[in-house]
N, CA, C and O of each residue as an XYZ file, in Angstrom:
304
protein
N     -42.263    182.957     36.537
C     -42.084    182.100     35.412
C     -43.670    182.556     35.163
O     -44.655    182.639     35.897
N     -43.446    182.774     33.945
C     -44.541    183.580     33.561
C     -45.818    182.618     32.955
O     -45.373    181.480     32.806
N     -46.823    182.670     32.676
C     -48.380    181.586     32.535
C     -48.039    181.154     31.047
O     -47.481    182.167     30.623
N     -48.054    180.107     29.868
C     -48.855    179.838     28.209
C     -50.239    180.935     27.929
O     -51.419    180.851     28.269
N     -49.664    181.715     27.344
C     -50.481    182.622     26.659
C     -51.635    181.505     26.193
O     -52.668    182.172     26.129
N     -51.942    180.175     25.849
C     -52.697    179.566     25.771
C     -53.970    178.590     26.535
O     -54.703    177.621     26.338
N     -53.433    180.182     28.056
C     -53.823    179.517     29.035
C     -54.570    180.701     29.820
O     -54.775    180.769     31.032
N     -54.867    181.465     28.981
C     -55.586    183.102     28.843
C     -56.407    182.777     28.545
O     -56.671    182.127     27.534
N     -57.525    183.417     29.959
C     -58.668    182.919     29.191
C     -59.085    183.396     27.993
O     -59.593    182.411     27.458
N     -59.200    184.556     27.052
C     -59.546    185.893     26.834
C     -59.101    184.296     25.104
O     -59.878    183.684     24.372
N     -57.939    184.288     25.179
C     -57.337    183.527     23.925
C     -58.785    181.568     23.994
O     -59.134    180.836     23.068
N     -58.963    181.541     24.767
C     -59.474    179.894     25.041
C     -60.728    180.496     25.066
O     -61.538    179.959     24.310
N     -61.212    181.628     25.825
C     -63.248    182.442     25.219
C     -63.033    181.895     23.629
O     -63.666    180.976     23.109
N     -61.485    183.082     22.712
C     -63.039    183.051     21.458
C     -62.281    182.038     20.276
O     -62.479    182.332     19.098
N     -61.086    180.397     20.720
C     -61.157    179.614     20.092
C     -62.424    178.498     20.353
O     -62.646    177.511     19.652
N     -63.038    178.843     21.313
C     -64.131    178.295     21.955
C     -65.077    178.718     20.614
O     -65.412    177.875     19.782
N     -65.554    180.503     20.502
C     -66.498    181.246     20.019
C     -66.565    180.444     18.066
O     -67.282    180.000     17.169
N     -65.023    180.814     18.560
C     -63.984    180.383     16.446
C     -65.578    179.068     16.664
O     -66.780    179.267     16.490
N     -64.791    177.759     17.114
C     -65.145    176.881     16.418
C     -66.836    176.762     16.504
O     -67.433    176.270     15.545
N     -67.555    177.219     17.657
C     -69.106    176.810     17.351
C     -69.275    177.997     15.939
O     -69.941    177.576     14.992
N     -68.890    178.930     15.863
C     -69.257    179.878     14.565
C     -69.049    179.372     13.797
O     -69.738    179.547     12.793
N     -67.785    178.264     13.777
C     -66.847    177.110     12.481
C     -68.079    176.152     11.827
O     -68.328    175.681     10.718
N     -68.562    176.145     12.865
C     -69.948    174.224     12.749
C     -70.883    175.038     12.824
O     -71.690    174.461     13.553
N     -71.598    176.669     12.358
C     -73.168    176.698     11.448
C     -72.878    177.160     10.420
O     -73.469    176.991      9.354
N     -71.030    178.402     10.812
C     -71.034    178.139      9.012
C     -70.396    177.137      7.965
O     -70.222    177.467      6.792
N     -70.125    176.136      8.366
C     -69.554    174.860      7.842
C     -70.657    174.667      6.827
O     -70.742    174.902      5.622
N     -71.589    174.083      7.863
C     -73.348    173.855      8.287
C     -74.420    174.495      8.293
O     -75.358    174.545      9.088
N     -74.150    175.099      7.105
C     -75.698    175.945      7.036
C     -76.827    175.635      6.274
O     -77.141    175.605      5.084
N     -77.438    175.368      7.598
C     -78.912    174.509      6.853
C     -80.340    175.153      6.322
O     -81.490    175.063      6.754
N     -79.770    175.828      5.216
C     -81.040    177.395      5.208
C     -82.217    176.625      4.709
O     -83.343    177.123      4.705
N     -81.887    175.022      4.150
C     -83.724    174.248      3.477
C     -83.996    173.447      4.170
O     -84.719    172.482      3.924
N     -83.332    173.773      5.401
C     -84.302    172.206      6.819
C     -85.316    173.395      7.357
O     -84.633    174.380      7.076
N     -86.319    173.825      7.855
C     -87.615    174.168      7.986
C     -87.740    173.275      9.927
O     -87.266    172.224     10.360
N     -88.486    174.221     10.491
C     -88.885    173.585     11.650
C     -90.160    173.973     12.402
O     -89.730    174.145     13.542
N     -90.855    174.100     12.420
C     -92.201    175.099     13.039
C     -91.504    176.078     11.685
O     -90.366    176.545     11.728
N     -92.206    176.204     10.832
C     -91.932    177.672      9.817
C     -90.403    178.515      9.699
O     -90.098    179.256      8.764
N     -89.614    178.223     10.793
C     -88.170    178.937     10.092
C     -87.599    178.252     10.457
O     -87.874    177.450     11.350
N     -86.065    178.437      9.524
C     -85.268    177.147      8.677
C     -84.098    177.751     10.026
O     -83.786    178.797     10.596
N     -83.679    175.901     10.016
C     -82.809    175.876     11.155
C     -81.765    177.215     11.433
O     -81.511    177.562     12.586
N     -81.249    177.854     10.357
C     -80.586    178.191     10.732
C     -80.977    179.275     11.500
O     -80.167    179.431     12.414
N     -82.385    180.562     11.535
C     -82.123    180.742     12.499
C     -82.467    180.460     13.430
O     -82.602    181.427     14.180
N     -82.757    179.378     13.920
C     -83.244    178.976     15.379
C     -81.512    178.335     15.791
O     -81.522    177.600     16.779
N     -80.686    178.461     15.408
C     -79.162    178.025     15.391
C     -78.776    179.354     16.091
O     -78.231    179.378     17.195
N     -79.212    180.862     15.111
C     -78.676    181.798     15.855
C     -79.590    181.869     16.646
O     -79.328    181.068     17.544
N     -80.564    182.386     16.853
C     -80.942    182.228     18.543
C     -80.639    182.117     19.069
O     -80.425    182.881     20.010
N     -80.101    180.145     18.800
C     -80.063    179.395     20.875
C     -78.371    179.645     20.872
O     -77.652    179.275     21.801
N     -77.853    180.377     19.592
C     -76.328    180.139     19.560
C     -76.203    182.114     20.850
O     -75.227    182.556     21.456
N     -77.664    182.702     20.733
C     -77.478    183.680     21.623
C     -76.906    183.509     23.054
O     -75.942    184.081     23.564
N     -77.955    182.340     23.707
C     -77.604    181.469     24.856
C     -76.254    180.890     24.985
O     -75.724    180.750     26.087
N     -75.733    180.577     23.964
C     -74.453    180.312     24.105
C     -73.412    181.284     24.472
O     -72.609    180.706     25.205
N     -73.111    182.388     24.299
C     -72.782    183.580     23.547
C     -72.664    183.383     25.336
O     -71.763    182.942     26.051
N     -74.355    184.070     25.697
C     -73.930    185.022     26.956
C     -73.546    183.748     27.608
O     -72.336    183.863     27.803
N     -73.904    182.693     28.011
C     -73.541    181.959     29.120
C     -72.006    181.977     28.972
O     -71.293    182.226     29.944
N     -71.447    181.684     27.620
C     -69.427    182.330     27.901
C     -69.176    183.952     28.130
O     -68.196    184.568     28.548
N     -70.228    184.295     27.764
C     -69.627    186.236     28.717
C     -69.283    185.187     29.876
O     -68.215    184.608     30.077
N     -70.494    185.105     30.585
C     -70.640    185.490     31.877
C     -69.476    184.687     32.436
O     -68.706    185.225     33.232
N     -69.322    183.507     32.082
C     -67.762    182.318     32.632
C     -66.432    183.117     32.097
O     -65.394    182.490     32.313
N     -66.238    184.580     31.337
C     -65.476    185.120     31.007
C     -65.411    185.586     31.830
O     -64.252    185.610     32.242
N     -66.508    186.353     32.799
C     -66.165    187.858     33.197
C     -65.365    187.109     34.535
O     -64.329    187.551     35.031
N     -66.300    185.519     35.131
C     -66.429    185.425     36.586
C     -64.333    184.780     36.783
O     -63.627    184.754     37.791
N     -64.019    184.387     35.346
C     -63.062    183.551     34.897
C     -61.854    184.890     35.532
O     -60.850    184.914     36.244
N     -62.559    185.718     34.887
C     -61.442    187.188     35.094
C     -61.040    187.883     36.384
O     -60.099    188.360     37.016
N     -62.809    187.552     36.373
C     -62.587    188.085     38.198
C     -61.697    187.702     39.418
O     -60.952    188.326     40.173
N     -62.309    185.717     39.213
C     -60.989    185.014     39.905
C     -59.542    185.242     39.670
O     -58.886    185.401     40.700
N     -59.034    185.282     38.785
C     -57.687    185.742     38.259
C     -57.243    187.142     38.801
O     -56.170    187.635     39.149
N     -58.394    187.514     38.728
C     -57.844    189.098     38.834
C     -57.620    189.702     40.625
O     -57.142    190.813     40.851
N     -58.140    188.572     41.944
C     -58.926    188.132     43.085
C     -57.064    187.693     43.623
O     -56.720    188.120     44.725
N     -56.156    186.979     42.897
C     -55.541    186.639     42.996
C     -54.547    187.133     43.939
O     -54.649    188.325     43.650
N     -53.674    187.102     44.839
C     -52.772    187.416     45.238
C     -51.380    187.697     44.121
O     -51.132    186.734     43.396
N     -50.357    189.109     43.926
C     -49.310    189.670     43.520
C     -48.740    188.723     42.524
O     -48.609    188.776     41.301
N     -48.372    187.629     43.648
C     -47.092    186.564     43.830
C     -47.782    185.540     42.339
O     -47.444    185.434     41.160
N     -48.836    184.962     43.158
C     -49.442    184.297     41.596
C     -50.492    185.110     40.510
O     -51.679    185.018     40.825
N     -50.371    185.433     39.999
C     -50.895    186.689     38.945
C     -49.684    186.933     37.566
O     -48.680    187.642     37.639
N     -50.124    186.141     36.385
C     -50.071    186.496     35.792
C     -49.337    188.003     35.289
O     -50.045    188.924     34.881
N     -47.656    188.133     35.387
C     -47.888    190.001     34.981
C     -47.471    189.755     33.354
O     -47.171    188.596     33.066
N     -47.439    190.624     32.426
C     -47.527    191.262     31.687
C     -46.830    192.699     31.432
O     -47.093    193.340     30.415
């Protein structure tokens, strides 16, 4: 039995990245400043840590899937 493609870690991570990027691009606050820096700059700075966290989660998730016995892993 094959797994759904929508449960693939890569697809889920891409969806998460697209959603976060869409929020930043739809609401691009260039005229709001905090501590002398545009809010868009702060968003880009803090999103770096979100991307880093998502990367670690992805690697751990893939490692967990690869360690599963051959009978349980998704064969493509």
